[in-house]
C-alpha positions in Angstrom: 114.2 91.9 111.3 111.2 91.3 109.0 112.4 88.0 107.6 112.9 86.6 104.2 109.8 88.4 102.7 111.4 91.7 103.4 114.8 90.7 102.0 113.1 89.5 98.8 111.2 92.8 98.5 114.2 95.0 99.1 116.2 92.9 96.6 113.4 93.3 94.1 113.1 97.1 94.3 115.5 97.6 91.4 116.0 96.1 88.0 119.5 94.9 87.2 120.6 95.9 83.8 121.6 92.9 81.7 124.1 93.7 79.0 125.1 91.6 76.0 128.5 90.9 77.6 126.9 89.6 80.8 124.7 87.4 78.7 127.7 85.9 76.9 129.6 85.4 80.1 126.7 83.9 82.1 125.9 81.4 79.3 129.1 79.7 80.1 129.1 80.1 83.9 126.2 79.2 86.2 127.7 81.3 89.0 127.3 84.4 86.9 123.6 83.8 86.2 121.4 86.7 87.2 117.7 87.0 87.2 116.3 90.4 86.4 113.1 91.4 88.0 111.4 94.5 89.5 108.6 95.2 92.0 106.7 98.3 91.5 103.8 100.0 93.4 103.0 102.1 90.3 101.9 101.0 86.8 103.6 100.7 83.4 103.6 99.5 79.6 103.6 96.6 76.9 105.0 94.6 73.6 104.4 91.9 70.9 105.7 88.7 69.4 103.5 85.7 68.9 104.3 82.8 71.3 104.6 79.4 69.8 102.6 76.7 71.5 104.0 73.2 71.9 101.8 70.5 73.3 102.8 67.8 75.7 106.3 69.1 76.4 108.0 68.2 79.6 110.4 70.2 81.8 113.3 68.1 80.6 113.2 69.4 77.1 115.3 72.5 77.7 119.1 72.2 78.1 120.9 73.7 81.1 122.6 76.3 78.9 119.3 77.5 77.4 117.7 77.8 80.9 120.7 79.8 82.1 120.3 82.1 79.2 116.6 82.5 79.8 117.2 83.4 83.4 119.2 86.4 82.3 116.6 88.0 80.1 113.4 87.7 82.0 112.0 90.7 83.9 108.9 90.4 86.2 107.1 93.7 87.0 104.7 93.4 89.9 102.2 96.1 90.8 98.9 96.5 92.7 95.5 96.4 90.9 91.9 96.9 92.0 91.5 96.5 95.8 93.7 93.5 96.5 94.9 92.0 93.2 98.5 92.0 91.9 99.3 92.6 88.3 102.3 91.0 86.6 104.1 91.8 83.4 106.7 89.4 82.1 109.2 91.0 79.8 111.7 89.2 77.6 114.7 91.6 77.4 116.2 89.9 74.4 113.3 90.3 72.1 111.1 92.9 73.8 108.1 90.6 74.0 106.0 91.4 77.0 103.1 89.4 78.5 100.4 90.2 81.0 99.8 87.4 83.4 96.0 88.0 83.8 94.5 91.5 83.4 92.7 92.7 86.5 92.8 96.4 85.4 93.7 97.6 81.9 94.4 101.1 83.1 96.9 100.0 85.7 98.6 97.7 83.2 98.8 100.4 80.5 100.3 102.9 82.9 103.0 100.4 83.9 103.7 99.4 80.3 104.1 103.0 79.2 106.4 103.9 82.2 108.6 101.0 81.3 108.6 101.7 77.5 107.3 98.2 76.8 104.7 97.1 74.2 102.2 94.4 75.2 102.5 91.3 72.9 100.7 88.6 74.9 98.1 88.0 77.6 98.4 84.7 79.5 95.2 84.2 81.5 95.1 81.7 84.4 91.3 81.4 84.6 88.0 83.1 83.5 87.1 85.2 86.6 86.5 88.8 85.9 89.3 90.1 88.1 91.7 88.1 86.0 90.3 88.7 82.5 88.5 92.1 82.9 91.2 94.1 81.1 91.7 91.7 78.1 89.5 93.5 75.6 90.7 97.1 76.5 94.3 96.0 76.3 93.8 94.4 73.0 92.3 97.6 71.7 95.3 99.5 72.9 97.7 96.8 71.6 95.9 95.2 68.7 98.7 92.7 67.9 98.4 91.1 71.3 98.0 87.3 71.4 95.6 86.1 74.1 96.0 82.7 75.7 94.1 80.9 78.4 92.7 77.6 79.6 91.1 75.6 76.8 88.0 74.6 78.8 87.1 78.2 79.9 85.7 81.2 78.1 88.4 83.9 77.9 87.4 87.3 76.6 89.3 88.3 73.4 91.1 85.0 73.0 92.4 85.1 69.5 94.6 82.0 69.3 93.6 78.5 68.2 92.2 76.3 70.9 93.5 76.9 74.4 96.1 75.8 76.8 96.2 72.7 79.0 98.6 71.1 81.4 101.7 69.8 79.6 101.7 72.6 77.0 104.4 75.1 76.6 104.2 78.7 75.3 107.1 80.8 74.0 107.4 84.5 74.9 110.3 85.7 72.7 113.2 83.6 73.9 111.4 82.6 77.2 109.7 79.3 77.6 106.7 78.9 80.0 105.3 75.5 80.9 101.6 75.2 81.5 100.4 73.4 84.6 97.0 72.0 85.2 95.9 73.4 88.6 92.1 73.2 88.4 89.9 73.4 91.5 89.3 77.1 92.1 87.8 76.9 88.6 87.7 73.6 86.6 90.2 74.8 83.9 92.5 76.9 86.0 96.1 76.8 84.8 99.5 78.1 86.0 102.5 79.3 84.1 105.9 78.0 85.2 109.4 79.1 84.2 111.8 76.2 84.9 114.7 78.6 85.0 114.7 80.8 87.0 112.1 78.8 88.8 109.1 81.2 88.8 105.5 80.1 88.9 102.4 82.4 88.3 99.7 80.5 90.1 96.7 82.8 89.9 94.1 81.8 92.6 95.2 78.2 92.8 97.6 78.8 95.7 98.0 81.9 97.9 100.6 82.8 100.5 99.4 80.5 103.4 96.2 79.8 101.6 94.5 78.6 98.4 91.5 79.7 96.3 88.0 78.9 97.2 86.7 75.8 95.5 84.1 77.4 93.2 83.9 74.8 90.4 86.3 71.9 91.0 86.2 68.9 93.3 88.4 68.2 96.4 90.1 65.5 94.4 90.9 67.8 91.5 92.1 70.6 93.8 94.2 68.3 95.9 95.9 66.9 92.8 96.6 70.5 91.7 98.2 71.4 95.0 100.3 68.2 94.8 101.5 69.4 91.3 102.6 72.7 92.7 104.2 71.0 95.7 106.3 69.0 93.4 108.1 72.0 92.0 111.6 72.8 93.3 111.3 74.2 96.9 113.2 77.3 95.8 110.5 78.2 93.2 109.2 81.7 93.6 105.4 81.8 93.7 103.5 84.8 92.3 99.9 84.6 93.4 97.1 87.0 92.4 95.9 88.5 95.7 97.1 90.1 98.9 95.2 87.8 101.2 98.1 86.8 103.3 97.2 88.2 106.7 93.8 86.7 106.7 95.2 83.4 105.5 97.8 83.5 108.2 95.2 84.0 110.9 93.4 80.9 109.8 96.7 78.9 109.5 97.6 79.8 113.0 94.2 78.8 114.3 94.6 75.3 112.9 98.3 74.8 113.6 99.2 77.0 116.5 102.3 75.1 117.5 104.0 75.5 114.1 106.9 77.8 115.0 107.8 78.7 111.4 104.2 79.7 110.9 104.2 81.9 114.0 107.3 83.7 112.8 105.9 84.2 109.3 102.7 85.5 110.7 104.5 88.2 112.6 106.6 89.0 109.5 103.6 89.5 107.2 101.7 91.6 109.8 104.7 93.9 110.0 104.9 94.1 106.2 101.3 95.0 105.8 101.5 97.6 108.6 104.1 99.3 106.4 101.9 98.8 103.3 104.5 96.4 101.8 103.6 93.3 99.8 103.8 89.9 101.2 103.9 88.4 97.7 105.8 86.6 96.2 106.7 83.8 98.5 108.8 80.6 97.9 107.4 77.1 97.7 109.5 76.2 100.7 107.8 78.8 102.8 104.4 77.4 101.7 105.5 73.8 102.5 106.5 75.0 106.0 103.4 77.2 106.8 100.5 76.7 104.4 97.8 74.5 105.9 96.5 73.4 102.5 99.9 71.9 101.6 100.5 70.5 105.1 97.1 69.1 106.0 97.9 65.4 105.1 101.0 65.3 107.3 100.0 67.6 110.2 98.0 65.8 112.9 97.5 69.2 114.6 95.7 70.6 111.5 93.6 67.4 111.2 92.5 67.6 114.9 91.7 71.3 114.5 89.2 70.6 111.7 87.5 67.7 113.6 89.2 64.6 112.2 89.5 62.0 114.9 92.8 60.3 115.4 93.0 57.1 113.5 90.3 58.0 111.0 91.4 56.8 107.6 91.0 59.7 105.2 93.0 60.3 102.0 94.6 63.7 101.2 91.7 65.0 99.2 89.2 64.2 102.0 91.4 66.0 104.5 91.9 68.9 102.2 88.1 69.2 101.8 87.6 69.5 105.5 90.4 72.2 105.8 88.9 74.1 102.9 85.5 74.0 104.5 86.9 75.2 107.8 88.6 78.1 106.0 85.3 79.0 104.2 83.6 79.2 107.6 86.5 81.0 109.4 
């Protein structure tokens, strides 16, 4: 068996059609709630509908009923881009609004959009690095009504909306509400997009499967706080990171916590997946809490010892994280 990653991939290889009768039934019954998403190794198409930005909104503002309805109409399309990026399209089936979560490659995104019969309406960027914003301008040429959003403190090509996004904001994609999380550290203004229902988070380069992004601009304190923000999400949250770095991350993770049995099992699973050219992304937050050294470092004495922290040395979480991050950089 290849473990939970394979089961998620196999389950995601088809899109479940959501009819109006199912929507009506599921709105009144949580047990009938179904989340519609697809995983593709090809490329596709786009849509439009200006999202409304609401500042300072908390995750408690949506009612259970509206969250159940939202879970029924969201489709996530995942596909490879460039050498090791993943592209994501988020499609609201009720309104037809479609968002790109970052734009590594405009050609790949356009191919997927067209194959799905979708029209791009929004771009939600997580940070300013070229492999996340490089397709913005070309996609806006192809879909001129596209609304481009990104972190307020970073320069985002083609951004055509007032100001920018920060932690605590919300954006509306058709009938779908996305919460904005401050996850700076990889870059100072890095943000993530979270769907409270059906518990999906698009985390860019802030967190990877068994890893996290390099600390190019932020501080250990900032990055550690961001990881704690992500760790506080429901453990069942599905995490969509931006790169297929999992095997390399797993090798480092095993080197600093070799006696973690859950990590050893997951390492074997991801190696088998990659041998079959299958994705190891997405993962769940629970998997990361069990195996990711950057989320575990404050509580794992084995990790601390592996990066040279003597037993009894009083370091806070950010200081421990900094040592683990440096060890990974040198690995």
